[in-house]
N, C-alpha and C positions, 0 to 999 in steps of 0.2 A: 574120410578121403584124405590122402596125402598130397601134398603139394610137391614132394620129392626133394632130394637133396640139392638139386641145382637152384631151385628156387631160394632155399634158405642160404645157400652160399651167396648168391647174388645180394640178398637182403642184408646179410652180415657184413658184405664187403662195400656197401653203399657209403658208409662213414668212413671207410679207410682212405686217408688222403695220399697215402704213398702210391695208390693205383690211379688216382685222378690227376688229370692235367688240366690247367686252365685254358681258356679259349685262345688268349694271346699266344699260347705256346704252339697253336696250330696255325695261327694266321700266317700267310706267306708275306715276305717284305714286298713293299711297294716299289716297283722299279720305275714307274714313270711319274712326272710331276703332275698330280692331279689336284693341285691346290684350288680351291674355289675362294675367289675373293668375297670379302664381307658384303660388298654392295650387291654382288651377284646372289649371294646366299639370301639377303635381305629381299630381292627382286623375286627369287623362287618361292620364299615364304609369302609374299604378297599375293603372288599368282596362284599358289595353291588353294587359295580361298575362292578364287574365281572359277575354277574349274568344277564341274557338277560331278562328273563321273571319272574322266580321264584327266591327267595332268595336262596343263598348257605346254606344248612343245616350244623349244627354242627358236627364235627368229633367226633365220639363216639368210644373209644377203643373197639375192638372186634366185631364191628357192621358194616354194610354197610348201610348208610342212603340215602333214596331216596324219590321222590315225587310220590304218587299213585294217579291215578284218581278216582273220585267217579260215573263217567258217562259211563264207558266202560263196558257194560253188559257181554262181553266175559271175562273180568278180573276183577271181582268185588272185593271190599274191604274184604267182608267175606271170600272170597277163599284165599287172601293173608294172612289173619290172621290165617287161617287153617294150611297154610304152615310155620307159624312162625315168620311172621311179627309183629311188635308191633307199633302201632300209637304213634307218639311223643306227649307228654303232655306239655303245655306251662309252667306248675308249675315245671316241673323238668329241664328247660333250662332257666335260667335267660336271660333276654334281649328279650325273644320271647313272652312275654305277649300281645304285640299290634297284634301279628298274631294269637292269640288264638280264636277259634270259640266260639262265644258267646251263641248260642242256637242250639238245634235240637239233632240229634243222636251222632253227634261228638264234641258236646260241651266240650270245655277245650283242645282239640287237636289243634297241630299246623296246620294251613290251610291257603290256598291262592285260591281264587275262588273255583272251584270245585276240587282243589287238596289238599291231606292230606300228611303231612310228616310222614314218618315211618322209622323203623330200622328193620333189620334181621341179625341174627349171621353171622358172616363171613363164617362159615363152610356150612351154608344153601345157602347162597349167591353163594358160589363157586360151589357147587353142581348144583345149578339150572343154573348158566351161562354155566357150562360144558355141561350140558344136552341140553340147548336152542341154545348155539352158537358154539358146537363143535359136540356132538353125533349125534343131530338130523340132522344137515346139512350134516355130513359125510353120514349118512344113505341116504339121498336125492342124495347126489353125487354118491354114489354106484348104486341106481337105473338109474341115467342118464348114469353111465358108462356101465350098463348091456344093456340098450337101445342102446348105441352107438356100443357095440360089436354086437348086432343082425344085426345093419345097416351094419357095416363092413362085417359080413359073407355074407349078401344079396348082397352087392356090390361085393364081390368076386366071388359069384355064377354068377352074371351076366357080369362079367369082366368090370365092371364099375370102374371109377376112383374116388376115395374119399379121399379128402385132409383133415386131421385132423389137428389141430394146437395142439402144445406141451401142452399148459394149459388144452385144453379138454381132452388130453390123460390121465392128471394127476388126473381127477375127482375121488373121491373115493380112492385114494391112499396116504393119508397123512400117514406119518410116524412119530414115536415117541409119545410122551405123549400130553395129551390135554395141552393147554396153561393155565398159571395162570392168572386169570383175576384180574383186578386192583381193589381188594376190600378195599383198604385203603383209597379211596377218595369217597367222598359223591356223591350221584346221580347228576352228572353235564352233 
């Protein structure tokens, strides 16, 4: 079985330094100041050990930063963009160039696998977190409380004994204002 002359030619040319160029010959010149301060580099180094799977995103005043998935059809990126999220561009964050997506729909954005880095104004973040983690759960607790009251009424009619724990009795009865969500820390 012959490997053919093309393979032999390639193998013989591997050592030929006239045909090979160094990587630095192909690098494009840097046109922007992308200098990372030593203190920033040290902070990035420290934070890299704190992240389990995804790097810790930069803190951006006035915004909540988080990772969004591109693979969840129930929570697509375009919907998050409509809600006020903005994808983070590597050009806007010195030190993140290595995490820049090189091609495709999200080229230039900070990404890791199928995840994209994003930011959302704190006001929008607080509104969404209050809805998702306070208002909606409280409404669901109210439904459970209504069902519990019906069960209690039926038990009383039948003179049956019904033991209800205190925590169950408190369903749907939160008092006070919605909590303030920790919007000062990036999505961790």
